[in-house]
GUKOL-102901 format. One record per residue (C-alpha): x, y, z; residue in one letter. Coordinates in pm, whole numbers, padded with zeros to 5 digits, always signed. Example, Ala and Ser with C-alpha at 12.3 -4.5 7.8 and 13.67 -1.06 7.14 Angstrom:
GUKOL-102901
+01230-00450+00780A;+01367-00106+00714S;
end
This chain:
GUKOL-102901
+00835+00021-04849M;+00735-00322-04974N;+00725-00474-04627G;+01065-00346-04517Q;+01139-00046-04299I;+01446+00175-04296N;+01675+00122-03999K;+01589+00472-03879E;+01269+00662-03820I;+01209+01022-03718C;+00983+01088-03420Q;+00842+01439-03379I;+00750+01515-03018V;+00650+01817-02808P;+00929+01747-02558S;+01147+01477-02402L;+01304+01412-02061P;+01427+01576-01846P;+01096+01760-01900D;+00800+01589-01735I;+00587+01505-02034N;+00372+01196-02081G;+00391+01203-02461V;+00769+01242-02452G;+00805+00951-02210D;+00581+00743-02436Y;+00790+00822-02745A;+01121+00752-02570L;+01002+00417-02433N;+00874+00324-02779L;+01208+00419-02937A;+01395+00197-02693N;+01166-00099-02763Q;+01186-00057-03143L;+01564-00056-03115R;+01567-00359-02885L;+01318-00574-03078D;+01372-00466-03439F;+01703-00279-03457G;+01522+00043-03552I;+01697+00366-03452N;+01508+00689-03378T;+01604+01046-03463H;+01400+01281-03244F;+01287+01631-03334I;+01167+01830-03032I;+00921+02111-03100C;+00977+02308-02780D;+01239+02581-02841P;+01283+02614-02464A;+01377+02249-02412W;+01716+02207-02247V;+01900+01881-02286G;+02175+01693-02466S;+02176+01622-02840D;+02206+01255-02741K;+01947+01089-02519L;+01988+00721-02436E;+02186+00686-02758G;+01930+00861-02980F;+02003+01174-03183Q;+01796+01468-03057V;+01745+01796-03246D;+01534+02090-03134R;+01363+02354-03342I;+01491+02707-03274S;+01140+02856-03284Y;+00793+02736-03367R;+00763+02793-03739S;+00732+02587-04055A;+01075+02707-04164K;+01241+02595-03841S;+01077+02253-03860L;+01190+02199-04218I;+01543+02303-04120A;+01549+02004-03883Q;+01373+01761-04115L;+01648+01800-04376V;+01886+01637-04124N;+01701+01305-04107I;+01803+01003-04313E;+01654+01009-04666P;+01323+00822-04691K;+01306+00769-04314S;+00938+00757-04216P;+00816+01027-03980I;+00617+00935-03671L;+00434+01237-03534L;+00299+01228-03178H;+00013+01473-03205Y;-00138+01662-02915V;-00239+02013-03017G;-00159+02181-02685Y;+00188+02028-02689G;+00278+02230-02998Y;+00083+02554-02945A;-00058+02746-02649K;-00417+02737-02774R;-00391+02391-02925G;-00372+02524-03281C;-00023+02442-03421P;-00077+02587-03769T;+00300+02619-03808W;+00345+02243-03757L;+00084+02145-04016I;+00221+02398-04267N;+00573+02269-04215G;+00469+01908-04271L;+00267+02010-04576K;+00569+02184-04730T;+00793+01891-04644W;+00543+01652-04802N;+00557+01849-05130H;+00937+01861-05126Q;+00991+01493-05034C;+00702+01296-05174Q;+00868+00961-05102Q;+00872+01027-04727V;+00583+00875-04533H;+00404+01027-04235L;+00242+00823-03959V;+00045+01016-03696T;-00039+00897-03348M;-00326+01112-03220F;-00281+01131-02845H;-00550+01402-02858E;-00789+01527-03124T;-00959+01855-03035S;-01070+02017-02712A;-01420+02114-02610F;-01568+02316-02327G;-01828+02573-02225P;-01862+02898-02417I;-01657+03098-02166W;-01344+02885-02220T;-01076+02916-02487S;-01133+02549-02572A;-01478+02641-02708F;-01352+02928-02922W;-01054+02741-03066F;-01217+02399-03111S;-01319+02467-03474A;-00963+02561-03569T;-00832+02256-03385Q;-01067+02029-03580R;-00965+02193-03907F;-00597+02128-03835L;-00669+01766-03740V;-00844+01717-04076K;-00546+01873-04254Q;-00313+01635-04072L;-00525+01334-04163I;-00493+01429-04532R;-00114+01446-04497L;-00079+01115-04310S;-00024+00775-04470D;-00136+00596-04155R;-00307+00720-03841I;-00401+00564-03510F;-00491+00670-03159T;-00526+00555-02800S;-00903+00587-02759K;-01183+00417-02951R;-01406+00725-02962S;-01112+00923-03104Y;-01074+00660-03378A;-01443+00690-03465E;-01416+01069-03479L;-01103+01061-03695L;-01264+00812-03932Q;-01565+01039-03970S;-01326+01310-04092Y;-01181+01089-04368A;-01405+00787-04436P;-01271+00737-04786R;-00903+00750-04696K;-00904+00528-04388F;-01149+00241-04356T;-00989+00122-04031T;-00809+00327-03767I;-00639+00125-03492P;-00714+00224-03133S;-00445+00109-02889I;-00449+00199-02518P;-00117+00342-02404V;+00153+00144-02221F;+00324+00206-01889S;+00612+00452-01915T;+00756+00351-01577V;+00831-00012-01647G;+00662-00350-01676E;+00788-00590-01405P;+00797-00958-01490K;+00593-01184-01264N;+00476-00915-01017P;+00398-01053-00671S;+00051-01107-00528S;-00105-00845-00301L;-00053-01058+00011S;+00324-01025-00030E;+00321-00646-00047R;+00323-00349+00187T;-00022-00208+00265R;+00059+00107+00076R;-00154+00306-00166L;+00004+00517-00439V;-00126+00845-00580I;+00072+00914-00896F;+00047+01176-01169G;+00067+01544-01254G;-00019+01829-01018R;-00377+01887-01133S;-00468+01518-01122Q;-00337+01474-00769R;-00483+01800-00640I;-00819+01675-00763K;-00776+01363-00552V;-00716+01558-00232Y;-00974+01829-00298E;-01259+01645-00472D;-01217+01275-00390S;-01101+01268-00029L;-01408+01081+00093E;-01360+00803-00164Q;-00990+00787-00079L;-01068+00746+00289L;-01325+00475+00214Q;-01085+00259+00018I;-00800+00315+00265C;-01020+00185+00546R;-01142-00107+00336Y;-00789-00214+00239L;-00639-00132+00580D;-00387+00101+00414I;-00095+00192+00641Q;+00081+00443+00417Q;+00005+00667+00118I;+00286+00752-00124C;+00233+01065-00334D;+00445+01063-00652I;+00477+01361-00885G;+00563+01732-00889P;+00557+01876-00537V;+00219+02013-00427L;+00198+02336-00228D;-00069+02195+00001T;-00027+01824+00070L;-00167+01692+00398P;+00084+01514+00620A;-00176+01247+00694E;-00542+01158+00650I;-00735+00951+00902D;-00405+00879+01084N;-00252+00740+00765I;+00079+00911+00688S;+00138+01058+00342I;+00490+01047+00202T;+00566+01316-00057A;+00807+01132-00285A;+00824+01409-00549G;+00939+01338-00903C;+01129+01010-00921L;+01313+00814-01192P;+01095+00552-01354S;+01296+00271-01192E;+01216+00399-00842K;+00849+00449-00927I;+00838+00091-01053S;+00997-00035-00730T;+00740+00149-00518I;+00446+00026-00727L;+00579-00331-00720S;+00557-00328-00339N;+00220-00148-00307S;-00129-00292-00319I;-00330-00009-00472A;-00313+00294-00699G;-00576+00569-00673F;-00685+00814-00943F;-00953+01078-00992S;-00974+01061-01370Y;-01285+00993-01574H;-01286+00622-01670P;-01384+00710-02026A;-01023+00825-02075F;-00838+00542-01900L;-00709+00397-02227G;-00495+00708-02280K;-00373+00733-01920S;-00012+00624-01864T;-00088+00639-01489I;-00363+00379-01518F;-00136+00176-01747A;+00136+00184-01480A;-00106+00054-01216Y;-00218-00229-01445C;+00138-00321-01547A;+00246-00349-01181H;-00057-00560-01080R;-00180-00318-00816V;-00552-00259-00761I;-00651+00041-00977P;-00903+00246-00781I;-01123+00507-00945S;-01294+00791-00759A;-01561+00797-01031T;-01719+00551-01273M;-01897+00527-01604T;-02188+00300-01691D;-02036+00208-02026L;-01726-00010-02062P;-01445+00184-02229E;-01159+00016-02419E;-01283-00317-02280G;-01252-00191-01920L;-01538-00271-01684Q;-01594-00106-01345P;-01569-00357-01063G;-01373-00594-01284K;-01068-00400-01406H;-01076-00123-01148Y;-01229-00084-00803A;-01487+00171-00692L;-01472+00275-00324P;-01848+00320-00285D;-01913-00049-00359Q;-01725-00200-00066Y;-01822-00246+00298N;-01530-00198+00535T;-01674-00457+00773E;-01656-00731+00509R;-01316-00703+00346R;-01268-00935+00048N;-00905-00944-00057M;-00969-01232-00295A;-01196-00998-00492L;-00931-00724-00482M;-00669-00968-00609Q;-00903-01068-00892A;-00940-00702-00994I;-00561-00652-00992A;-00517-00973-01195D;-00780-00878-01452Q;-00633-00530-01496A;-00290-00689-01539Y;-00422-00936-01798A;-00604-00657-01989W;-00276-00465-02008Y;-00066-00752-02146Q;-00250-00747-02481V;-00113-00400-02558H;+00204-00381-02346N;+00515-00203-02472L;+00649-00500-02667S;+00312-00561-02834A;+00282-00194-02929Q;+00636-00180-03068A;+00537-00470-03294K;+00223-00282-03403T;+00424+00029-03486Y;+00681-00179-03671Y;+00408-00344-03879T;+00244-00012-03962L;+00574+00148-04056L;+00674-00155-04264S;+00354-00159-04468D;+00341+00206-04568L;+00355+00130-04939D;+00067-00115-04906V;-00270+00053-04977P;-00498+00114-04677Q;-00740-00184-04656P;
end
């Protein structure tokens, strides 16, 4: 492309709003920022035949495959602007029940042969699953790895959201890619400018995310949640996400408000006036968590039910997120809590939405330049 990008790109995604889908939200936010900062339009191709929505979403053209097959994918790819680069958001389970989207890889392979001047950039939100021998993840992991390797061969550029993923991907193709960028994800529910200090906010704690993540909080991490609520003198808990069948009305006399699924603007408003955000999610994967990114972007105290001894993506326990077990409720230190919120906020700014849009723009602009 000789340093210049077409005014349109094609983004392939598992789904888009109104479906609740973190990858779809990520892609849509990125599309809006590329349009705002660089005048780049996005043509979306959705790979969920059951998706229901308009063919226009926030001004972007949206097409949907009729069924999951190479032929159906190619039928949609012929509608994109000639020579428009393709940005694939890859997460195996988003495109196939067992995480093995052979049809997707075959479709891209055929398209690559037919249109050799079209470039493919792949963002690996996931690589391959793993698990004990009695799980499907174990039995399908070899096929998943094979498809990832196939996709690497087809891609002109690849990057991911987790450093260990980048190392794994590079081990699959050391001669093709000498460097693979690893960029933690951004908040998909907004990035307020100049968020207020904790002292100006309601003593509210937010539990935000999908069903399984929040159920884990209430079933496996209740003791840690109670500890931090007492330490921070929390007066209210706000539960945000798909409605849970069993959500306690209160814990330790602290009321829990079931907010349900909310528009991103309302989530941002709630976070901007809360002091903490709780999660039960292994810290090794925080770089790819849009929930953690949202907490950081809104300058709340991120609170983890668990910890890791090794810093991940530059994140350090006790510095960028709080750990309930480390604090004595009789000696509350809000200056320390403010420092944690500030350091998480500062860590986030390096890879916020605007910074990532610039990274994508640079990668897409330099596709004709050999990989360094």
